[in-house]
N, C-alpha and C positions, 0 to 999 in steps of 0.2 A: 633735773629730776625727770621731767617729762621725756627728755631725750633718752635717758637711760631706760625708762620703761618701754619706750618705743623700740629701742634697740633689742631689748629682751623679747618683745613680741615678735620682732622680725626673726630672731634666732629660733624662737619656738616654732614659727611657721616653716622655716627652712628645715628644722629637724623633723617636723611632722611630714613635710612634703618629700623629704629624701630618706630620712631614717626609717620611717614606718614601712615604705616599700622594700627597703633593703632587709629589714627584719622579716618581712613576709617571704622574700626570696630565700633568705637563709633558712627559714623554717621549712620551706618547701624542699630545699636541697637536702636537708637532714631527713625528710620523709621519703625521698626517692627510693632508697634501698628497701624500706618497709613496703612501699607501694609496689615495687617490682616483685618483692617476695609474695605479696598478696596476689598479684596478677599471675605470677608463674605457678602458683598452687592450683590454678584453674585450667592450666594449659596442658595439652598433650605433648609428647616428646617431640613431635614434628614442629610444633609451635614454639617450644623452648629454643630449639636450634635453628629456627627459621632465619633466612637471610633474604632481605634485610630484616632487622629486628622487629618483631611483632610485639607491641606494647600491651595489647589487650587480647584476651582469648577470643578465638573465632567461634561463632555460633555453628552448631552442627547442621549439616544439610538435611533436607526432608527426603528420606529414602523410602520409596514405596515398592521397589523391586530390587532383587539381588540375583546375580552379581551386577556390580556397577563400576564405573570408571571414575576415579578422582581426576579432576581437571586442574590445571594451573599448578601442578606440583613442582614442575621444573620451569625455569625461565625459557623464553623464546630463543630460537636459534639466531645468533648474531654473526654478522660478517666479521671475519678476522681482519685486523687493521692492515695487514700486509697484502690483502687481496683487493684487486681493483673492483669497483662497483659493477662495471659492465661484465667483467669475468664472473663475478659472484652471481649474477642473474642466471647464468647457464650452469654454474657449478653447484649451486645450492640444490636444485631438484635432483641432480645425479647423486649427490651425497645422501640426501634423504632416502632415495630409492635403494641405495646400497645398504644403508643402515637398517631400513625396514626389512630388506631381504634377509639379512642375517638374523634379525630378531624373529621374523616369521618362521624361518627354518628351525631355529632353536626351540621356540614355543610349540610348534607343531609336532616335533619329535619327543617332547617331554610330556608324559602322561599327567603329571601334576599341574602343568600350566596350560594344557590345551583347553581353550574356551569353546563355547558353543558357536560363537561367531566373532569375527574380527571387525570391530566397528571403527569408524573414522577417528573417534576420540581416543580409542586405544592405540591406534597407529601414531597419532600425533604425540601423545604423552610418552610412549615408548621411544619414539625417535628423538624427542627433546631430552629425555633422560639419558640415553646413550651419548648424545652430543655433549651434554653437560658433564658426564662422568669421564668420558674418554677423549672425544674429538677436540673439545675446547682446551684441553691441556697438552695438545701436541706441540712440539717445538716450532719455533717461528720459521725455520728453514724448510719445513715440510710444505708450507703454503707458497714457497717460491718456485716449486717444481711445476711440471706439466699437469694437465688435468688427469691424465691416466695415473701418474705417480701419486698424486694427492688421493685419488680414490683408493688405490692399493694400500697406501699408508693408513687411511681411515678404516678400511676393511680389516687390516691386520691388527689394529688396536682394539677391536671389539673382543671382550672376554665374556664367555658364557656365564660365569659366576656373577658378573655385573648385571647381565640381563635378568637373572633371577632376582637380584636385589631390587632392580627398577620395577620389575613385575609386581613384587610384593608391595611396592610403594604406591602403585596406581590401580591395581586390580583388587577388588574386594569381593569375597565369596565366603559363604559358610561351609566349612568342611567338618565332617564327623569322623572320628577315629574308631578304634576297636574298643568295645565295652569290656570292662573288667569288674568282677564282683569280689569283694573282700569280706570274709566271714569274721566272726567275733574273735577268732584266734589269729587274725591278721594274715591269713592265707589268701592269695589272689588267684582267681580263676579267669582266664581270658575267654571271652565268648567270640567264636569265629563264625563266619558265614551269616552275617546279619543282613536281612532284607527288609528295608524300610518301605512302608506303603503309605501313600497319600490318600486322604479322604476328601480332597477338594481339588478342583481344577486350578486353583491359584498356585499350586506347586507344579511348575511346568515340567520339571525333570529331576530325576535323581541319578546323577552320573557316578558310577562306581569305577574307581581307578584301578587298573591292573598294575600295581606297583608292589614293592616288597612289603610295605606297610599299608594295608588296604584302608582307603578312606572313602567317604561318601560325600560328594560335592552337591550342594543343594542350590537350586535355582527357583526362586519363588517370586510371586507377584501378588500383592494384597488386593489390588483392584477395589471391589466394593466391600471387602471383608477386612477385619483387623486381626484375624488369627489364621495361622497355617499349622495343620496338625499332621504328624507322622506317627505311625504305629508299627510295632513289631512284636513278635512273641519269641521268647528265648527260654532255654532250659537253664535254671539256676544251679542245679546240681547240689545245692544245699537248701535246707528249709528256710522259709522267709524270715522266721524269727531268729535265725542265726546269721542273717546278712547284716553286716555292719555298715557297709556303704557301697554305692555303685559309682564307678569312675568312668566318665565319658569324655575323651579328648575332643575339644571343640576349637576350631580356628574361626574366630568371628569375622564379621565384615565391617566392624566399627560403625554400625548403624544405630547403636544404642537401643535396639529392640530387645524385648525380654524373651528369655528362653526358659521354659519350665518342663520338668520331667515328672510324669505321674506313673506310679507302679501299681498294678492291680493283680491280685491273685486270690482265688477262692472267696470272693465277696469282700475282701479287704483291700482298701485303696490307700496308698501313701502319696500325699501331696506336699509339695515344698512350701515352707513358710514364707519364702520370698523368692523371686525369680533370679536367674543369672542374667546379667546385663551384658550384651554384646558390645562392649566398649573398646575393644582392641582388635587388631588384625593379626595378633600373634596367637599361636596355639597354646592353650591352657587346658589343664585337667579340671573339668567341672566335677565336683565331688558331692554326691547326694547321700546324706547320712540317714539310714533307716533306724538303726539301734546304736546304743552306746552314747557316751558323753565325750565330746571332742576335747582334745588336749589343748595346752596353751599355744602350741604351734599349728593348730588345726582350725583356726578361727574362720578360715575361708570356706569351710564345709557348710553346705546348705542343709539344715535339718528338715526332716519330713515328718508330717503328722499323719497319724493312722486314723482312718475312717472305715467303719464297718456298716454295710447296707444289709438290712434284715432280709430283703428279697434275694439279694445275691447270696447271703449266707445260707438261705434255705436251698437255693440252687446248688451251692457248693457241696451240700451234703451228699448229692448224687454224683459228684465228680469222681471219675475213675482214678485209681491210685497212681497211674503213670502220668497223670497231668497235674499232680499236686504242686510240683515245683515249676510249672509253666508260668512265666511272668509276662504280663502284657504291659509293654512300655509305650507310653504316649508322649511324644515330644511336641511341644507347642511353641511356636514363634509368634509373639504378640507384638503388634505395633501400638505403643501407647500414644498419648497426646503429645503434641510438639513441645508443650511446656514441660512435660515429664522428661522428654528427650533432652531438652536444654539442661534441666536439673541434673539428670544422670551424667551429662557430659561435664558440667562444672564441678560435680562432686566425685568424679571417677578417681581422682588421685587420692582423695580421703578414704574412699571405700577400698581401693587397692592397697592403701597403707595398712589397714587392719588385716587384709588378706595376706600380705607379704611378710610382715613382721608382727610379733606380739606387742603392739604399741601400748596396750593397756598395762602390761607388765612393766615395760620400760618406764612408763609414766609414774606408776605407783612406786617403783624403786627410786626414781629421782626425787619424788616428793618426800618419801621416808628419809632418804639420806640427807637431803638438803634441810629438812625440818629438824631432824635430830642433831645434825652438825651445828645448825644455827642456834638452837636452844642451849647446847653445851657451850658454844662460844660465848653467848651472852652471859651465862652463869659464871664460867671460870674467868673470863676477861674482866667482868665487873668486879669479881672478888679480888683478882690480882691488882686491878687498878685502884681499888679501895685500900688495899694493903700498902701499895707504894705511895699513895697520896696522904693517908692519915695515920700511919704507924711509923714509929721510929725504931729501927733495929740495926744491928751491926752489919756492915757490908751493903746497906741499902743502895747507896750511890753506885757502887761497883756492879751490883746485880742489875740495876736499871740500865747502866751503860752497856753491859753485855746483852741485855734484852734488845736495846736499840741497834746494837751492832749486828745482831742476828737478822735484822731486816735487810741488810745489805747482801746476805748470802742467797744466791739464786736457788730456786727450788730444784733445778736439775742437778745441782751438786749433791743434794741429799737423797736422790733417787736410789742409788746403789746401797748405801748403808741402811736406809729406811726399808728397802725391800728385803735385805738380809735380816733385819730385826723382825719383820713380819713373818719371814720364813721360820726363824728360830722359835718363835712363840706360837706357831701354828695358826696364824690369822689370815693366810692367803686364801683368796676366793671367799671372803666373808665381808659383810658390811662393816664390821668392827675396824678392819684395816683402812677403810675409807673415812670413817667418822671420827674415831678417837685420836689418831695422830694430828688432826687439824682442829681439835676442839679448843685449843688455846693458840692464839696467834699474837706475835709481838705487836702488830699494828693495833689489834683490839685492846690489849692491855694499855698501850700508850694512849689511845684515844680515851679510854675510860679514866685513866689517871689524870689526864688534862682536864676533864670535866669535873671529876670529884674533888680535885684540889681547890676548885672555886667555892666549894661548900664551906660555910663558916664552921670552924672547929667548935665554937661556942655552942652551936646547935647540937652537935653530937655529945658534948659534955653535959648539956642539960638533960639529954635523954639518959645518959648514964646515971646522973643524980636521981632521976625518976625511977631508976631500977630496971631500965631496959637492958637486955643482954646485948652482946656484941653483934650476934647474928640478927637480933631484932632491930638494932640500929641500921644495919645494912639493908634489911628487908623493908622496914617501915619508913625509913627516912631517906636513905641514900638512893634506893631504886626509884621512888616516885620523882625525885628531883632530877635524876639523870635520864628521864624518859626520852628527851630529844636525842641524846647520844645513843641510847639503846636502839632508837628507831633507825638512825643512820647506820649503826653497826649491823642491824638486822638485814637491811637491804644489801649491804656490802658482803656480809657472810653468806646470805642465801644465794646471791648471784655467783659468788665464787664457787660454792659447792654445786649449784645447779648446772653451771657451764663446765665443770671439771671433766676433763677428757683423758689426759695423759696418765694420771695415777690410777683411776679406775680401770683403764685399759690394761695396765700392767698387772694389777692385783687380781681382777676378776677373770675366771675361766668359764664359769657356767653362764650360758646365754640367758637363762631365766633370771639372772641377777644383774644383767646389763642395765646401765642407765641410758637416758635418752640420747646424749651425745654419741655414745658408742653404737647404740642401736640404729640411729639415723645415719651414722657414717658407713654402716654396712650396706646401705642402699646404693652406694657408689663403689664399684669394684672393677676388676678387669673385664668381667663378663656381664656386668649389669651397670647401667647408668640411668637410674630412675630419678632424674632431677626434679620432675614434677612432684613425685611423692616426697622427695627430700624437702622441697619448699613447703608442702602441706604439713609435714611433720614438724618442721621448724616453726611455722606459724602457730601451730597448736601449742608448741612448747613455750611460746611467749606469754600465753595466758596467765600462768601462775605468777610470773614476774610482774605483769601489768596489774593483776589483782593485789599483789603484795605492795606495790608502790602506791596504788590508790588508797589502800588501807593505812599505810604508814606515811602518807604524804605530809601530813601536818608535822609529825615528829621529825621527819627527814629535813624539812625546810627549816624548822627551828634548830635542828642540830647543826646545819651548815651555816646558819646566820647568827648563832648565839655568840655574843661578844663582839659583833661587828658594829654595834652602836654603843657608845660610851655615854653613860648617864651622869 
C-alpha cells in the first residue's frame, strides 16, 4: 500500500514537473498570433515589413528640427561572396563614389528633391539604399569581370525612379500644397500664389518649388521654443459664412508634431478642435471644416470652432468692403512632449483607421446583424428542437433525418440558388438577406433537440395538468432548463454571423451597410496595403467576442460538459 502511494506521488511530481511547463508552452503558442496582432497594431508600415522581423514597435525619435535624415533604414554594404577581400578594399570606395555621383546628379536636377545641403548621413543612406535595391541583386557573373566592367554594370543598373523611392524613405520634410476652398454648394476654388511668412527665426527658410504643382517646403528648428508659426492672407472669393471647408495638402515628416490652422476674418476667428498629427511622410489632404456637418465618409475632417473678439468686432465695422473676404491664415507647428509623441505614434493606426473608413458604421452594422441573427437563431432553433424532442407527429423521423443530412451540404453549393431567391423577392442590398436565411440552422436544431430530450416528460405533463399553455411550457420550463445549451449556441451563432464575409460581400452593395469583415478587407488592395490599420481594426473587432464569451462563460462551460459525468 505504501509502495502504491509512493508510486502515485512520484507520478504526480513527474506530471507537475513536465506537464505544467508543457501546458504553459502550449498556452503561450496559442497566444502568439494574438500578441503579434496586438504588437502590429502599434507599428508603422516600415516596421510591419521590416527585415529581420521586428517583434515590438519602435519608439519614435526626438525630432527638434526638420528636414532630417532617417538612419539605419537600409543594411550596410556587404562584400559579394565572389569578390576577393583584397580586391574589395579598392573596389568598394569606387562603387560608392559612382553610386553617389548618380544620386547627386538626379537629386540636384529634380526641384522636388533638391535639399539645402547634402549631409554625410544623407550620402550614406542613399548609397546604401541604391546598393540594396539594385547592386546587391546583380547576377554573380558581373562580379567576375574587371573593375571597369563592374563599375559600368553598377552604373547602368541605377534607375532614377528607385532613387526617388529611396529618397522618400530616408529624407523627411514638411511640404505644403495649394490651398482649396469649398463652399456650402461643394464648389471648389483653388487659391494660387500663396506667400507664407514666418514670425520667428526658428523657421530658417521657406523654399518654393518651381514645378508644375507648386509646393512650399518648410525647414524649421524649434531651438528654445515649442511653436513655429506661418501666416498668409488670401482672398476667399466667397463670404466666410458660406465656406464649408478649407483643404490644405500636407506632406508630413513623420515627426508626430502637431499642425493647426487658424482662420481670422473681420474679428471672427476659427480654431480647430484638435490638431493634425504629422504621423506620416505621405501626402494627405488636411481638411478643416468651418461650417456644415460631416458625412459618414468624412470623419477625418477637423471641425473648427468660431470665436468672436469684441475689440476686433468693433475694428471690423470700419473695414473697407473690398477686404471683407480677406482671410488671415495662421499655420502653427507645435512640438508636444515626448510622452505625447510616443502616444501619437502608438495610436496612429487607430486614428487613421477612423479617418480612412467609417469604422463606427461597420461596427454598428456587425453588432446589429450578429445580435438579430443570434436572437432569431436561439428562438427558432429552440422551438424546432422542442418539437422534435417532445412531440409525436407523422414523418418526424424522416424530417429529422433530412435536417441532419442538410448539415453535409456545403454552403457554397447554396450560394447561387439563395442569391436568386433574394433577387426575386427584392432583398438584395438589405440586412434581411443576411439575417433571415440563417435564422434557423440544422446544427442549432439538432443541439437543442439533444438537450431537450433529456428533460423528463412527466415535468411537462404536470405543467399541462396545472393549466399551462404549450408556449408557456416552452417559455417557463424548457428555456430555463436548457440555459447551458442556449449559452453554447449563442457563442456559436454570434461568432458565425460576426465573422461572416462571403455572403454579406455578395449581397451588400452600399458601403454604408458593410460589416466589419468587408470594411477591413477594403484596407488591403492593389493600390493600398494598410496592414497596421488592418491589425488595429481586427483587434478592436475582437472586443465584442471577448465580452460575449466572458458574459456567457458559465453557460458555455456547462453546455459542453453537461452529461460528461454519470451520477
